[in-house]
PDBQT receptor file of N, H, CA, C and O in Angstrom, charges set to zero:
ATOM      1  N   MET A   1       0.820  -1.184   0.000  1.00  0.00    +0.000 N 
ATOM      2  CA  MET A   1       0.000   0.000   0.000  1.00  0.00    +0.000 C 
ATOM      3  C   MET A   1       0.869   1.254   0.000  1.00  0.00    +0.000 C 
ATOM      4  O   MET A   1       0.560   2.212  -0.709  1.00  0.00    +0.000 OA
ATOM      5  N   VAL A   2       1.931   1.267   0.767  1.00  0.00    +0.000 N 
ATOM      6  H   VAL A   2       2.182   0.489   1.343  1.00  0.00    +0.000 HD
ATOM      7  CA  VAL A   2       2.805   2.438   0.822  1.00  0.00    +0.000 C 
ATOM      8  C   VAL A   2       3.404   2.712  -0.555  1.00  0.00    +0.000 C 
ATOM      9  O   VAL A   2       3.514   3.866  -0.970  1.00  0.00    +0.000 OA
ATOM     10  N   HIS A   3       3.789   1.657  -1.256  1.00  0.00    +0.000 N 
ATOM     11  H   HIS A   3       3.700   0.720  -0.918  1.00  0.00    +0.000 HD
ATOM     12  CA  HIS A   3       4.353   1.823  -2.599  1.00  0.00    +0.000 C 
ATOM     13  C   HIS A   3       3.334   2.491  -3.523  1.00  0.00    +0.000 C 
ATOM     14  O   HIS A   3       3.694   3.369  -4.307  1.00  0.00    +0.000 OA
ATOM     15  N   ALA A   4       2.083   2.088  -3.437  1.00  0.00    +0.000 N 
ATOM     16  H   ALA A   4       1.791   1.375  -2.799  1.00  0.00    +0.000 HD
ATOM     17  CA  ALA A   4       1.032   2.682  -4.272  1.00  0.00    +0.000 C 
ATOM     18  C   ALA A   4       0.852   4.165  -3.955  1.00  0.00    +0.000 C 
ATOM     19  O   ALA A   4       0.663   4.971  -4.865  1.00  0.00    +0.000 OA
ATOM     20  N   LEU A   5       0.908   4.530  -2.679  1.00  0.00    +0.000 N 
ATOM     21  H   LEU A   5       1.061   3.874  -1.939  1.00  0.00    +0.000 HD
ATOM     22  CA  LEU A   5       0.767   5.939  -2.303  1.00  0.00    +0.000 C 
ATOM     23  C   LEU A   5       1.971   6.753  -2.765  1.00  0.00    +0.000 C 
ATOM     24  O   LEU A   5       1.812   7.871  -3.256  1.00  0.00    +0.000 OA
ATOM     25  N   LYS A   6       3.168   6.204  -2.611  1.00  0.00    +0.000 N 
ATOM     26  H   LYS A   6       3.297   5.296  -2.212  1.00  0.00    +0.000 HD
ATOM     27  CA  LYS A   6       4.383   6.923  -3.022  1.00  0.00    +0.000 C 
ATOM     28  C   LYS A   6       4.475   7.085  -4.535  1.00  0.00    +0.000 C 
ATOM     29  O   LYS A   6       5.065   8.049  -5.022  1.00  0.00    +0.000 OA
ATOM     30  N   ASN A   7       3.892   6.142  -5.284  1.00  0.00    +0.000 N 
ATOM     31  H   ASN A   7       3.412   5.359  -4.888  1.00  0.00    +0.000 HD
ATOM     32  CA  ASN A   7       3.986   6.146  -6.744  1.00  0.00    +0.000 C 
ATOM     33  C   ASN A   7       2.629   6.399  -7.393  1.00  0.00    +0.000 C 
ATOM     34  O   ASN A   7       2.326   5.853  -8.454  1.00  0.00    +0.000 OA
ATOM     35  N   ALA A   8       1.831   7.221  -6.755  1.00  0.00    +0.000 N 
ATOM     36  H   ALA A   8       2.077   7.664  -5.894  1.00  0.00    +0.000 HD
ATOM     37  CA  ALA A   8       0.469   7.490  -7.237  1.00  0.00    +0.000 C 
ATOM     38  C   ALA A   8       0.485   8.033  -8.659  1.00  0.00    +0.000 C 
ATOM     39  O   ALA A   8       1.323   8.855  -9.029  1.00  0.00    +0.000 OA
ATOM     40  N   MET A   9      -0.473   7.543  -9.443  1.00  0.00    +0.000 N 
ATOM     41  H   MET A   9      -1.153   6.875  -9.142  1.00  0.00    +0.000 HD
ATOM     42  CA  MET A   9      -0.630   7.999 -10.819  1.00  0.00    +0.000 C 
ATOM     43  C   MET A   9      -1.822   8.933 -10.948  1.00  0.00    +0.000 C 
ATOM     44  O   MET A   9      -1.945   9.651 -11.940  1.00  0.00    +0.000 OA
ATOM     45  N   ALA A  10      -2.705   8.929  -9.946  1.00  0.00    +0.000 N 
ATOM     46  H   ALA A  10      -2.605   8.346  -9.139  1.00  0.00    +0.000 HD
ATOM     47  CA  ALA A  10      -3.878   9.804  -9.945  1.00  0.00    +0.000 C 
ATOM     48  C   ALA A  10      -4.225  10.139  -8.504  1.00  0.00    +0.000 C 
ATOM     49  O   ALA A  10      -4.105   9.306  -7.606  1.00  0.00    +0.000 OA
ATOM     50  N   CYS A  11      -4.655  11.368  -8.306  1.00  0.00    +0.000 N 
ATOM     51  H   CYS A  11      -4.752  12.045  -9.036  1.00  0.00    +0.000 HD
ATOM     52  CA  CYS A  11      -5.022  11.816  -6.968  1.00  0.00    +0.000 C 
ATOM     53  C   CYS A  11      -6.132  12.853  -7.097  1.00  0.00    +0.000 C 
ATOM     54  O   CYS A  11      -5.974  13.856  -7.794  1.00  0.00    +0.000 OA
ATOM     55  N   VAL A  12      -7.250  12.609  -6.426  1.00  0.00    +0.000 N 
ATOM     56  H   VAL A  12      -7.378  11.795  -5.860  1.00  0.00    +0.000 HD
ATOM     57  CA  VAL A  12      -8.394  13.521  -6.480  1.00  0.00    +0.000 C 
ATOM     58  C   VAL A  12      -8.766  13.867  -5.047  1.00  0.00    +0.000 C 
ATOM     59  O   VAL A  12      -8.895  12.981  -4.202  1.00  0.00    +0.000 OA
ATOM     60  N   SER A  13      -8.941  15.170  -4.771  1.00  0.00    +0.000 N 
ATOM     61  H   SER A  13      -8.837  15.889  -5.458  1.00  0.00    +0.000 HD
ATOM     62  CA  SER A  13      -9.299  15.567  -3.412  1.00  0.00    +0.000 C 
ATOM     63  C   SER A  13     -10.726  16.090  -3.357  1.00  0.00    +0.000 C 
ATOM     64  O   SER A  13     -11.252  16.651  -4.319  1.00  0.00    +0.000 OA
ATOM     65  N   ALA A  14     -11.328  15.884  -2.196  1.00  0.00    +0.000 N 
ATOM     66  H   ALA A  14     -10.901  15.429  -1.415  1.00  0.00    +0.000 HD
ATOM     67  CA  ALA A  14     -12.653  16.413  -1.907  1.00  0.00    +0.000 C 
ATOM     68  C   ALA A  14     -12.677  16.704  -0.413  1.00  0.00    +0.000 C 
ATOM     69  O   ALA A  14     -12.816  15.791   0.401  1.00  0.00    +0.000 OA
ATOM     70  N   GLU A  15     -12.541  17.971  -0.057  1.00  0.00    +0.000 N 
ATOM     71  H   GLU A  15     -12.428  18.713  -0.718  1.00  0.00    +0.000 HD
ATOM     72  CA  GLU A  15     -12.473  18.409   1.340  1.00  0.00    +0.000 C 
ATOM     73  C   GLU A  15     -11.321  17.712   2.051  1.00  0.00    +0.000 C 
ATOM     74  O   GLU A  15     -10.172  17.884   1.644  1.00  0.00    +0.000 OA
ATOM     75  N   ALA A  16     -11.577  16.942   3.085  1.00  0.00    +0.000 N 
ATOM     76  H   ALA A  16     -12.510  16.802   3.415  1.00  0.00    +0.000 HD
ATOM     77  CA  ALA A  16     -10.508  16.285   3.857  1.00  0.00    +0.000 C 
ATOM     78  C   ALA A  16     -10.279  14.854   3.389  1.00  0.00    +0.000 C 
ATOM     79  O   ALA A  16      -9.645  14.073   4.098  1.00  0.00    +0.000 OA
ATOM     80  N   LYS A  17     -10.786  14.491   2.202  1.00  0.00    +0.000 N 
ATOM     81  H   LYS A  17     -11.302  15.125   1.626  1.00  0.00    +0.000 HD
ATOM     82  CA  LYS A  17     -10.616  13.138   1.677  1.00  0.00    +0.000 C 
ATOM     83  C   LYS A  17      -9.798  13.185   0.390  1.00  0.00    +0.000 C 
ATOM     84  O   LYS A  17      -9.892  14.133  -0.390  1.00  0.00    +0.000 OA
ATOM     85  N   TRP A  18      -9.002  12.152   0.187  1.00  0.00    +0.000 N 
ATOM     86  H   TRP A  18      -8.926  11.382   0.820  1.00  0.00    +0.000 HD
ATOM     87  CA  TRP A  18      -8.225  12.015  -1.030  1.00  0.00    +0.000 C 
ATOM     88  C   TRP A  18      -8.421  10.611  -1.585  1.00  0.00    +0.000 C 
ATOM     89  O   TRP A  18      -8.401   9.638  -0.832  1.00  0.00    +0.000 OA
ATOM     90  N   LYS A  19      -8.610  10.498  -2.898  1.00  0.00    +0.000 N 
ATOM     91  H   LYS A  19      -8.626  11.289  -3.510  1.00  0.00    +0.000 HD
ATOM     92  CA  LYS A  19      -8.679   9.204  -3.581  1.00  0.00    +0.000 C 
ATOM     93  C   LYS A  19      -7.412   9.101  -4.419  1.00  0.00    +0.000 C 
ATOM     94  O   LYS A  19      -7.185   9.895  -5.333  1.00  0.00    +0.000 OA
ATOM     95  N   VAL A  20      -6.594   8.109  -4.090  1.00  0.00    +0.000 N 
ATOM     96  H   VAL A  20      -6.778   7.464  -3.348  1.00  0.00    +0.000 HD
ATOM     97  CA  VAL A  20      -5.275   7.963  -4.701  1.00  0.00    +0.000 C 
ATOM     98  C   VAL A  20      -5.177   6.606  -5.380  1.00  0.00    +0.000 C 
ATOM     99  O   VAL A  20      -5.558   5.593  -4.792  1.00  0.00    +0.000 OA
ATOM    100  N   SER A  21      -4.672   6.570  -6.609  1.00  0.00    +0.000 N 
ATOM    101  H   SER A  21      -4.362   7.393  -7.087  1.00  0.00    +0.000 HD
ATOM    102  CA  SER A  21      -4.484   5.314  -7.343  1.00  0.00    +0.000 C 
ATOM    103  C   SER A  21      -3.034   5.189  -7.751  1.00  0.00    +0.000 C 
ATOM    104  O   SER A  21      -2.430   6.137  -8.252  1.00  0.00    +0.000 OA
ATOM    105  N   GLY A  22      -2.474   3.988  -7.529  1.00  0.00    +0.000 N 
ATOM    106  H   GLY A  22      -2.965   3.218  -7.122  1.00  0.00    +0.000 HD
ATOM    107  CA  GLY A  22      -1.096   3.739  -7.905  1.00  0.00    +0.000 C 
ATOM    108  C   GLY A  22      -0.800   2.249  -7.884  1.00  0.00    +0.000 C 
ATOM    109  O   GLY A  22      -1.607   1.459  -7.393  1.00  0.00    +0.000 OA
ATOM    110  N   PRO A  23       0.353   1.865  -8.414  1.00  0.00    +0.000 N 
ATOM    111  CA  PRO A  23       0.710   0.440  -8.496  1.00  0.00    +0.000 C 
ATOM    112  C   PRO A  23       1.295  -0.082  -7.187  1.00  0.00    +0.000 C 
ATOM    113  O   PRO A  23       2.004   0.634  -6.480  1.00  0.00    +0.000 OA
ATOM    114  N   ASP A  24       0.985  -1.346  -6.877  1.00  0.00    +0.000 N 
ATOM    115  H   ASP A  24       0.409  -1.927  -7.451  1.00  0.00    +0.000 HD
ATOM    116  CA  ASP A  24       1.640  -1.996  -5.739  1.00  0.00    +0.000 C 
ATOM    117  C   ASP A  24       2.973  -2.555  -6.212  1.00  0.00    +0.000 C 
ATOM    118  O   ASP A  24       3.370  -2.306  -7.350  1.00  0.00    +0.000 OA
ATOM    119  N   LEU A  25       3.668  -3.301  -5.371  1.00  0.00    +0.000 N 
ATOM    120  H   LEU A  25       3.345  -3.503  -4.447  1.00  0.00    +0.000 HD
ATOM    121  CA  LEU A  25       4.990  -3.832  -5.738  1.00  0.00    +0.000 C 
ATOM    122  C   LEU A  25       4.941  -4.806  -6.901  1.00  0.00    +0.000 C 
ATOM    123  O   LEU A  25       5.947  -4.995  -7.585  1.00  0.00    +0.000 OA
ATOM    124  N   ASP A  26       3.782  -5.434  -7.144  1.00  0.00    +0.000 N 
ATOM    125  H   ASP A  26       2.965  -5.281  -6.589  1.00  0.00    +0.000 HD
ATOM    126  CA  ASP A  26       3.626  -6.362  -8.263  1.00  0.00    +0.000 C 
ATOM    127  C   ASP A  26       3.115  -5.685  -9.528  1.00  0.00    +0.000 C 
ATOM    128  O   ASP A  26       2.929  -6.346 -10.550  1.00  0.00    +0.000 OA
ATOM    129  N   GLY A  27       2.886  -4.369  -9.472  1.00  0.00    +0.000 N 
ATOM    130  H   GLY A  27       3.037  -3.833  -8.642  1.00  0.00    +0.000 HD
ATOM    131  CA  GLY A  27       2.397  -3.642 -10.629  1.00  0.00    +0.000 C 
ATOM    132  C   GLY A  27       0.879  -3.584 -10.732  1.00  0.00    +0.000 C 
ATOM    133  O   GLY A  27       0.347  -2.976 -11.661  1.00  0.00    +0.000 OA
ATOM    134  N   GLU A  28       0.178  -4.207  -9.792  1.00  0.00    +0.000 N 
ATOM    135  H   GLU A  28       0.610  -4.700  -9.038  1.00  0.00    +0.000 HD
ATOM    136  CA  GLU A  28      -1.292  -4.162  -9.783  1.00  0.00    +0.000 C 
ATOM    137  C   GLU A  28      -1.743  -2.801  -9.266  1.00  0.00    +0.000 C 
ATOM    138  O   GLU A  28      -1.177  -2.283  -8.304  1.00  0.00    +0.000 OA
ATOM    139  N   MET A  29      -2.749  -2.228  -9.894  1.00  0.00    +0.000 N 
ATOM    140  H   MET A  29      -3.209  -2.649 -10.676  1.00  0.00    +0.000 HD
ATOM    141  CA  MET A  29      -3.251  -0.927  -9.463  1.00  0.00    +0.000 C 
ATOM    142  C   MET A  29      -4.100  -1.056  -8.199  1.00  0.00    +0.000 C 
ATOM    143  O   MET A  29      -4.977  -1.916  -8.110  1.00  0.00    +0.000 OA
ATOM    144  N   LEU A  30      -3.828  -0.198  -7.235  1.00  0.00    +0.000 N 
ATOM    145  H   LEU A  30      -3.116   0.500  -7.307  1.00  0.00    +0.000 HD
ATOM    146  CA  LEU A  30      -4.607  -0.110  -6.011  1.00  0.00    +0.000 C 
ATOM    147  C   LEU A  30      -5.243   1.261  -5.936  1.00  0.00    +0.000 C 
ATOM    148  O   LEU A  30      -4.689   2.235  -6.444  1.00  0.00    +0.000 OA
ATOM    149  N   THR A  31      -6.390   1.343  -5.314  1.00  0.00    +0.000 N 
ATOM    150  H   THR A  31      -6.841   0.551  -4.901  1.00  0.00    +0.000 HD
ATOM    151  CA  THR A  31      -7.026   2.631  -5.040  1.00  0.00    +0.000 C 
ATOM    152  C   THR A  31      -7.159   2.753  -3.536  1.00  0.00    +0.000 C 
ATOM    153  O   THR A  31      -7.644   1.839  -2.868  1.00  0.00    +0.000 OA
ATOM    154  N   ALA A  32      -6.725   3.890  -3.006  1.00  0.00    +0.000 N 
ATOM    155  H   ALA A  32      -6.331   4.632  -3.549  1.00  0.00    +0.000 HD
ATOM    156  CA  ALA A  32      -6.802   4.137  -1.573  1.00  0.00    +0.000 C 
ATOM    157  C   ALA A  32      -7.608   5.407  -1.340  1.00  0.00    +0.000 C 
ATOM    158  O   ALA A  32      -7.508   6.373  -2.096  1.00  0.00    +0.000 OA
ATOM    159  N   VAL A  33      -8.401   5.386  -0.288  1.00  0.00    +0.000 N 
ATOM    160  H   VAL A  33      -8.482   4.601   0.326  1.00  0.00    +0.000 HD
ATOM    161  CA  VAL A  33      -9.086   6.587   0.162  1.00  0.00    +0.000 C 
ATOM    162  C   VAL A  33      -8.415   6.993   1.466  1.00  0.00    +0.000 C 
ATOM    163  O   VAL A  33      -8.371   6.220   2.422  1.00  0.00    +0.000 OA
ATOM    164  N   VAL A  34      -7.893   8.218   1.492  1.00  0.00    +0.000 N 
ATOM    165  H   VAL A  34      -7.929   8.846   0.715  1.00  0.00    +0.000 HD
ATOM    166  CA  VAL A  34      -7.184   8.728   2.660  1.00  0.00    +0.000 C 
ATOM    167  C   VAL A  34      -8.028   9.846   3.258  1.00  0.00    +0.000 C 
ATOM    168  O   VAL A  34      -8.420  10.784   2.563  1.00  0.00    +0.000 OA
ATOM    169  N   VAL A  35      -8.305   9.736   4.566  1.00  0.00    +0.000 N 
ATOM    170  H   VAL A  35      -7.987   8.974   5.131  1.00  0.00    +0.000 HD
ATOM    171  CA  VAL A  35      -9.133  10.711   5.259  1.00  0.00    +0.000 C 
ATOM    172  C   VAL A  35      -8.361  11.262   6.441  1.00  0.00    +0.000 C 
ATOM    173  O   VAL A  35      -7.786  10.509   7.227  1.00  0.00    +0.000 OA
ATOM    174  N   PHE A  36      -8.352  12.594   6.562  1.00  0.00    +0.000 N 
ATOM    175  H   PHE A  36      -8.819  13.205   5.924  1.00  0.00    +0.000 HD
ATOM    176  CA  PHE A  36      -7.749  13.269   7.709  1.00  0.00    +0.000 C 
ATOM    177  C   PHE A  36      -8.884  13.741   8.604  1.00  0.00    +0.000 C 
ATOM    178  O   PHE A  36      -9.703  14.563   8.193  1.00  0.00    +0.000 OA
ATOM    179  N   GLU A  37      -8.935  13.221   9.831  1.00  0.00    +0.000 N 
ATOM    180  H   GLU A  37      -8.269  12.553  10.165  1.00  0.00    +0.000 HD
ATOM    181  CA  GLU A  37     -10.028  13.578  10.726  1.00  0.00    +0.000 C 
ATOM    182  C   GLU A  37      -9.518  13.644  12.162  1.00  0.00    +0.000 C 
ATOM    183  O   GLU A  37      -8.987  12.661  12.679  1.00  0.00    +0.000 OA
ATOM    184  N   ALA A  38      -9.675  14.779  12.797  1.00  0.00    +0.000 N 
ATOM    185  H   ALA A  38     -10.107  15.577  12.377  1.00  0.00    +0.000 HD
ATOM    186  CA  ALA A  38      -9.300  14.981  14.201  1.00  0.00    +0.000 C 
ATOM    187  C   ALA A  38      -7.852  14.572  14.476  1.00  0.00    +0.000 C 
ATOM    188  O   ALA A  38      -7.563  13.946  15.495  1.00  0.00    +0.000 OA
ATOM    189  N   GLY A  39      -6.952  14.927  13.570  1.00  0.00    +0.000 N 
ATOM    190  H   GLY A  39      -7.187  15.437  12.742  1.00  0.00    +0.000 HD
ATOM    191  CA  GLY A  39      -5.546  14.614  13.749  1.00  0.00    +0.000 C 
ATOM    192  C   GLY A  39      -5.173  13.167  13.472  1.00  0.00    +0.000 C 
ATOM    193  O   GLY A  39      -4.050  12.753  13.759  1.00  0.00    +0.000 OA
ATOM    194  N   ILE A  40      -6.093  12.399  12.924  1.00  0.00    +0.000 N 
ATOM    195  H   ILE A  40      -7.006  12.735  12.691  1.00  0.00    +0.000 HD
ATOM    196  CA  ILE A  40      -5.854  10.988  12.617  1.00  0.00    +0.000 C 
ATOM    197  C   ILE A  40      -5.928  10.784  11.107  1.00  0.00    +0.000 C 
ATOM    198  O   ILE A  40      -6.775  11.371  10.433  1.00  0.00    +0.000 OA
ATOM    199  N   VAL A  41      -5.043   9.955  10.590  1.00  0.00    +0.000 N 
ATOM    200  H   VAL A  41      -4.356   9.479  11.138  1.00  0.00    +0.000 HD
ATOM    201  CA  VAL A  41      -5.062   9.609   9.171  1.00  0.00    +0.000 C 
ATOM    202  C   VAL A  41      -5.622   8.206   9.037  1.00  0.00    +0.000 C 
ATOM    203  O   VAL A  41      -5.098   7.266   9.635  1.00  0.00    +0.000 OA
ATOM    204  N   VAL A  42      -6.689   8.056   8.251  1.00  0.00    +0.000 N 
ATOM    205  H   VAL A  42      -7.114   8.819   7.765  1.00  0.00    +0.000 HD
ATOM    206  CA  VAL A  42      -7.302   6.751   8.007  1.00  0.00    +0.000 C 
ATOM    207  C   VAL A  42      -7.133   6.421   6.532  1.00  0.00    +0.000 C 
ATOM    208  O   VAL A  42      -7.497   7.220   5.669  1.00  0.00    +0.000 OA
ATOM    209  N   VAL A  43      -6.577   5.238   6.238  1.00  0.00    +0.000 N 
ATOM    210  H   VAL A  43      -6.281   4.590   6.939  1.00  0.00    +0.000 HD
ATOM    211  CA  VAL A  43      -6.366   4.813   4.849  1.00  0.00    +0.000 C 
ATOM    212  C   VAL A  43      -7.131   3.518   4.620  1.00  0.00    +0.000 C 
ATOM    213  O   VAL A  43      -6.951   2.540   5.346  1.00  0.00    +0.000 OA
ATOM    214  N   THR A  44      -7.991   3.522   3.595  1.00  0.00    +0.000 N 
ATOM    215  H   THR A  44      -8.137   4.316   3.005  1.00  0.00    +0.000 HD
ATOM    216  CA  THR A  44      -8.729   2.340   3.195  1.00  0.00    +0.000 C 
ATOM    217  C   THR A  44      -8.316   1.995   1.770  1.00  0.00    +0.000 C 
ATOM    218  O   THR A  44      -8.368   2.846   0.882  1.00  0.00    +0.000 OA
ATOM    219  N   VAL A  45      -7.906   0.753   1.553  1.00  0.00    +0.000 N 
ATOM    220  H   VAL A  45      -7.864   0.062   2.274  1.00  0.00    +0.000 HD
ATOM    221  CA  VAL A  45      -7.413   0.322   0.239  1.00  0.00    +0.000 C 
ATOM    222  C   VAL A  45      -8.384  -0.703  -0.344  1.00  0.00    +0.000 C 
ATOM    223  O   VAL A  45      -8.861  -1.601   0.350  1.00  0.00    +0.000 OA
ATOM    224  N   PHE A  46      -8.665  -0.541  -1.643  1.00  0.00    +0.000 N 
ATOM    225  H   PHE A  46      -8.278   0.189  -2.206  1.00  0.00    +0.000 HD
ATOM    226  CA  PHE A  46      -9.487  -1.525  -2.339  1.00  0.00    +0.000 C 
ATOM    227  C   PHE A  46      -9.027  -1.674  -3.751  1.00  0.00    +0.000 C 
ATOM    228  O   PHE A  46      -9.597  -2.462  -4.506  1.00  0.00    +0.000 OA
TER     229      PHE A  46
């Protein structure tokens, strides 16, 4: 997941949410939703 975030190919923001797409170590595309809320970072990958 970290590799996908570091090598993101697309990033879309909406308020405190970000939708990020990038390749994992095997080259498969992952999509992550990153939310900043009350000083906490929540990352959901699908």
